[in-house]
C-alpha positions as CSV (number, residue, x, y, z in Angstrom):
1,X,-41.9,-54.6,145.2
2,X,-44.9,-52.4,144.6
3,X,-42.7,-49.4,144.7
4,X,-40.4,-50.8,142.0
5,X,-43.4,-51.7,139.8
6,X,-44.7,-48.2,140.2
7,X,-41.3,-46.7,139.2
8,X,-41.1,-49.0,136.2
9,X,-44.7,-48.0,135.2
10,X,-43.9,-44.3,135.5
11,X,-40.7,-44.8,133.5
12,X,-42.6,-46.7,130.8
13,X,-45.4,-44.1,130.7
14,X,-42.8,-41.3,130.3
15,X,-40.9,-43.2,127.6
16,X,-44.2,-43.8,125.8
17,X,-45.1,-40.2,126.1
18,X,-41.8,-38.9,124.8
19,X,-41.9,-41.6,122.1
20,X,-45.3,-40.6,121.0
21,X,-44.5,-36.9,121.1
22,X,-41.6,-37.5,118.8
23,X,-43.7,-39.6,116.4
24,X,-46.3,-37.0,115.5
25,X,-45.9,-33.6,114.1
26,X,-48.2,-31.1,112.5
27,X,-47.9,-29.2,109.2
28,X,-49.6,-25.8,108.8
29,X,-51.4,-24.5,105.7
30,X,-48.9,-22.8,103.4
31,X,-46.1,-25.1,104.5
32,X,-44.4,-28.2,103.2
33,X,-41.9,-30.5,104.9
34,X,-39.2,-33.0,104.3
35,X,-38.2,-35.7,106.8
36,X,-34.5,-35.9,107.5
37,X,-32.8,-38.9,109.0
38,X,-29.2,-38.5,110.1
39,X,-29.0,-35.3,108.0
40,X,-30.3,-36.9,104.8
41,X,-33.8,-36.5,103.3
42,X,-36.1,-39.5,103.6
43,X,-39.0,-40.0,101.4
44,X,-40.9,-37.5,99.3
45,X,-41.8,-34.0,100.4
46,X,-45.0,-33.7,102.5
47,X,-47.2,-30.9,101.1
48,X,-50.6,-31.6,102.8
49,X,-51.4,-29.8,106.0
50,X,-52.4,-31.8,109.1
51,X,-51.0,-34.4,111.5
52,X,-48.1,-36.6,110.2
53,X,-45.8,-39.3,111.7
54,X,-42.1,-39.9,111.8
55,X,-39.6,-42.0,113.6
56,X,-38.8,-40.6,117.0
57,X,-35.3,-39.5,117.9
58,X,-33.7,-40.5,114.6
59,X,-35.7,-38.3,112.3
60,X,-36.5,-34.6,112.2
61,X,-38.7,-32.4,110.2
62,X,-37.6,-29.5,108.0
63,X,-40.4,-27.1,107.1
64,X,-40.5,-24.8,104.1
65,X,-42.9,-22.3,102.6
66,X,-45.3,-23.3,99.8
67,X,-46.4,-19.7,99.2
68,X,-44.8,-17.2,96.9
69,X,-41.6,-15.6,98.2
70,X,-40.1,-12.3,97.3
71,X,-36.6,-11.6,95.9
72,X,-35.4,-8.0,95.7
73,X,-32.0,-7.5,94.1
74,X,-29.7,-4.7,94.9
75,X,-29.7,-1.9,92.3
76,X,-26.8,-2.4,89.9
77,X,-25.0,0.0,87.6
78,X,-25.1,-1.5,84.1
79,X,-24.2,0.0,80.7
80,X,-26.8,-0.3,77.9
81,X,-26.0,-1.3,74.3
82,X,-25.6,2.5,73.6
83,X,-23.1,2.8,76.5
84,X,-25.5,4.8,78.8
85,X,-24.8,3.8,82.4
86,X,-28.0,3.3,84.3
87,X,-29.2,1.9,87.6
88,X,-31.3,-1.2,87.3
89,X,-33.5,-2.4,90.2
90,X,-35.1,-5.8,89.7
91,X,-37.6,-7.9,91.7
92,X,-38.9,-11.4,91.3
93,X,-41.4,-13.9,92.8
94,X,-40.5,-17.5,93.4
95,X,-41.6,-20.6,95.3
96,X,-40.1,-23.9,96.5
97,X,-41.2,-26.4,93.9
98,X,-39.3,-29.4,95.1
99,X,-38.5,-29.4,98.9
100,X,-36.1,-32.3,98.7
101,X,-34.0,-30.9,95.9
102,X,-34.2,-27.5,97.6
103,X,-32.8,-28.9,100.8
104,X,-30.0,-30.8,99.1
105,X,-28.8,-27.8,97.0
106,X,-29.5,-24.6,99.0
107,X,-30.6,-25.8,102.4
108,X,-32.6,-22.7,103.4
109,X,-34.3,-19.6,102.1
110,X,-31.2,-17.5,102.8
111,X,-29.2,-19.8,100.6
112,X,-31.8,-19.6,97.9
113,X,-31.8,-15.8,98.0
114,X,-28.0,-15.8,97.6
115,X,-28.2,-18.2,94.6
116,X,-31.0,-16.0,93.1
117,X,-28.7,-13.0,93.5
118,X,-26.1,-14.7,91.4
119,X,-28.4,-16.0,88.7
120,X,-30.8,-13.1,88.2
121,X,-28.1,-10.4,88.5
122,X,-26.1,-12.1,85.8
123,X,-29.1,-12.6,83.4
124,X,-30.3,-9.0,84.0
125,X,-26.9,-7.6,83.3
126,X,-26.6,-9.6,80.0
127,X,-30.0,-8.5,78.8
128,X,-29.6,-4.9,79.7
129,X,-26.1,-4.7,78.1
130,X,-27.6,-6.1,74.9
131,X,-30.5,-3.7,74.7
132,X,-30.9,0.0,73.8
133,X,-32.1,2.3,76.6
134,X,-35.3,3.2,74.6
135,X,-36.2,-0.6,74.5
136,X,-35.8,-0.8,78.3
137,X,-38.0,2.2,78.9
138,X,-40.6,1.9,76.2
139,X,-43.3,-0.8,75.7
140,X,-43.5,-2.4,72.3
141,X,-47.2,-1.5,72.2
142,X,-46.4,2.2,72.9
143,X,-48.3,4.5,70.5
144,X,-47.0,7.8,69.2
145,X,-48.8,10.8,70.6
146,X,-51.0,13.0,68.5
147,X,-49.2,15.5,66.2
148,X,-50.6,18.4,68.2
149,X,-48.9,17.0,71.3
150,X,-45.5,17.0,69.5
151,X,-45.5,20.7,68.6
152,X,-43.4,21.8,71.5
153,X,-40.9,18.9,71.2
154,X,-37.6,19.5,69.5
155,X,-37.1,17.8,66.1
156,X,-34.3,15.5,67.3
157,X,-36.6,14.3,70.2
158,X,-39.5,13.9,67.8
159,X,-37.4,11.6,65.6
160,X,-36.5,9.6,68.7
161,X,-40.1,9.3,69.6
162,X,-41.1,8.1,66.2
163,X,-38.3,5.6,66.1
164,X,-39.5,2.0,65.9
165,X,-38.0,-0.5,68.4
166,X,-37.3,-4.2,67.9
167,X,-38.5,-5.2,71.3
168,X,-39.9,-3.5,74.3
169,X,-39.6,-3.7,78.1
170,X,-42.1,-6.5,78.4
171,X,-40.2,-8.7,76.0
172,X,-36.9,-8.1,77.7
173,X,-38.4,-9.1,81.1
174,X,-39.9,-12.2,79.5
175,X,-36.4,-13.1,78.1
176,X,-34.9,-12.6,81.6
177,X,-37.5,-14.9,83.0
178,X,-37.0,-17.5,80.3
179,X,-33.2,-17.5,80.7
180,X,-33.3,-17.7,84.5
181,X,-35.8,-20.6,84.4
182,X,-33.3,-22.7,82.5
183,X,-30.9,-22.6,85.4
184,X,-33.1,-22.3,88.6
185,X,-35.1,-25.6,88.5
186,X,-32.0,-27.7,89.5
187,X,-32.2,-26.0,92.9
188,X,-35.8,-27.0,93.5
189,X,-37.0,-23.5,92.8
190,X,-39.8,-22.3,90.5
191,X,-39.3,-18.8,89.3
192,X,-42.8,-17.3,88.8
193,X,-42.1,-13.7,87.5
194,X,-39.3,-11.1,87.1
195,X,-39.9,-7.4,86.8
196,X,-37.7,-4.3,86.5
197,X,-38.9,-2.0,89.3
198,X,-36.9,1.1,88.4
199,X,-34.5,2.5,85.8
200,X,-32.5,5.6,86.5
201,X,-29.4,7.3,85.1
202,X,-26.2,7.3,87.2
203,X,-25.3,10.6,88.8
204,X,-22.9,11.8,86.1
205,X,-25.2,10.9,83.2
206,X,-28.2,12.4,85.1
207,X,-26.5,15.8,85.3
208,X,-25.8,15.7,81.6
209,X,-29.4,14.8,80.9
210,X,-30.6,17.7,83.2
211,X,-28.3,20.1,81.4
212,X,-29.6,18.9,78.0
213,X,-33.2,19.3,79.2
214,X,-32.5,22.8,80.5
215,X,-30.8,23.7,77.3
216,X,-33.7,22.4,75.3
217,X,-36.2,24.4,77.4
218,X,-34.1,27.5,77.1
219,X,-34.0,27.1,73.3
220,X,-37.8,26.6,73.2
221,X,-38.2,29.7,75.4
222,X,-36.0,31.7,73.2
223,X,-37.9,30.5,70.1
224,X,-41.2,31.5,71.8
225,X,-39.8,34.9,72.7
226,X,-38.5,35.4,69.1
227,X,-41.8,34.4,67.7
228,X,-43.6,36.8,70.1
229,X,-41.3,39.7,69.2
230,X,-41.8,39.0,65.5
231,X,-45.6,38.9,66.0
232,X,-45.4,42.1,68.1
233,X,-43.5,43.8,65.3
234,X,-46.0,42.6,62.8
235,X,-48.9,43.8,64.8
236,X,-47.2,47.2,65.4
237,X,-46.4,47.5,61.7
238,X,-50.1,46.7,60.8
239,X,-51.2,49.3,63.3
240,X,-48.9,51.9,62.0
241,X,-49.9,51.2,58.5
242,X,-53.6,51.5,59.4
243,X,-52.9,54.7,61.4
244,X,-51.2,56.3,58.4
245,X,-54.0,55.2,56.2
246,X,-56.6,56.7,58.6
247,X,-54.6,59.9,58.8
248,X,-54.2,60.1,55.0
249,X,-57.9,59.5,54.5
250,X,-58.8,62.1,57.1
251,X,-56.4,64.7,55.6
252,X,-57.8,64.0,52.1
253,X,-61.3,64.4,53.4
254,X,-60.4,67.6,55.2
255,X,-58.9,69.0,52.0
256,X,-62.0,68.0,50.0
257,X,-64.3,69.7,52.5
258,X,-62.1,72.8,52.7
259,X,-61.8,73.0,48.9
260,X,-65.6,72.6,48.6
261,X,-66.1,75.3,51.2
262,X,-63.6,77.6,49.4
263,X,-65.3,77.0,46.1
264,X,-68.7,77.6,47.7
265,X,-67.4,80.8,49.3
266,X,-65.8,81.9,46.0
267,X,-69.1,81.2,44.2
268,X,-71.0,83.3,46.8
269,X,-68.4,86.1,46.5
270,X,-68.6,86.0,42.8
271,X,-72.4,86.1,42.8
272,X,-72.4,89.0,45.2
273,X,-69.8,90.8,43.2
274,X,-71.7,90.3,39.9
275,X,-74.9,91.6,41.5
276,X,-73.3,94.9,42.7
277,X,-69.7,95.5,41.7
278,X,-69.6,99.0,43.1
279,X,-70.8,97.9,46.6
280,X,-68.4,95.0,46.6
281,X,-65.5,97.3,45.7
282,X,-66.6,99.7,48.4
283,X,-66.9,97.0,51.0
284,X,-63.5,95.6,50.2
285,X,-62.0,99.1,50.4
286,X,-63.4,99.6,53.8
287,X,-62.0,96.3,54.9
288,X,-58.6,97.4,53.8
289,X,-59.0,100.7,55.7
290,X,-59.6,98.6,58.9
291,X,-56.4,96.6,58.5
292,X,-53.5,98.0,60.4
293,X,-50.5,99.0,58.3
294,X,-47.2,97.2,58.9
295,X,-45.2,98.9,61.5
296,X,-42.0,98.3,59.7
297,X,-43.1,99.7,56.4
298,X,-44.2,103.2,55.1
299,X,-47.0,103.6,52.6
300,X,-46.9,106.9,50.6
301,X,-50.0,107.8,48.6
302,X,-51.1,110.9,46.8
303,X,-54.4,112.5,47.2
304,X,-55.2,111.5,43.7
305,X,-54.9,107.8,44.6
306,X,-57.9,105.5,44.0
307,X,-57.4,104.1,47.5
308,X,-59.1,107.2,48.9
309,X,-61.7,107.6,46.2
310,X,-64.7,106.7,48.5
311,X,-63.5,109.1,51.2
312,X,-63.2,111.9,48.7
313,X,-66.7,111.2,47.4
314,X,-68.2,111.1,50.9
315,X,-70.5,114.0,51.8
316,X,-70.6,114.5,55.6
317,X,-73.6,116.8,55.4
318,X,-75.8,113.9,54.1
319,X,-74.8,111.7,57.0
320,X,-77.8,111.5,59.4
């Protein structure tokens, strides 16, 4: 009898232990839970951390995150309003706002990610397709650079930079967030933020853009070379002009000095000749004697010629 009572007591204790262990459950910080009975939610979501109770065996606890969760979509190839095909990579932050509704509609985070893929990809595609590329890239508060920074930019690019846009990238992302928020709450999800991580041209368009960039740079380089050659020709022309002017001035100065010297020499010769014409004639005659006659010519003079007058008048006996 005692053995039977002991067995019964042990069984009761075990049943009580398993029963109590199935009644209590704990909820960690950053978690929320919904109690499910026979596969259906029971009661309101439990959002406070701590120890909680449920019916053993017939009820179970489904735990969900209360913290922000990340959604990263796959990059999509989308045409803009101007028919430029670009890759658009989008990310979002979301949280489970209503655990009961979340469990009933998507069941798990994987199901929520799949539903977000459908909703956000569709909204992003609609907004990108209805926007110009410059609106997706530029902010509405973007300010035009200083004029000195635009000197090396081609005219057509400068006009594009000065172009006013109706809405910028921030407004487009806000519109995406607003449109998605109209649909997502029915799944127990709160969409906190949506951002465009990256925009890029598709490969075929990127090659054309690179070719255009290379062509523009070559054109700018050719323009710089042309301006440099023009400036070089201008500098060389100025230098040649100054050089001719210096040479002309120097030649004129030489002629002036030479003329003044010739005039001075002539004046000296004239003065000397006037002082003693006979001596001057004699000196000039001696100079002509010293000059060698031309080998290809013959000079015939008579003894009565004046060319020898000083020789004829000379008296050798009086020479000391």
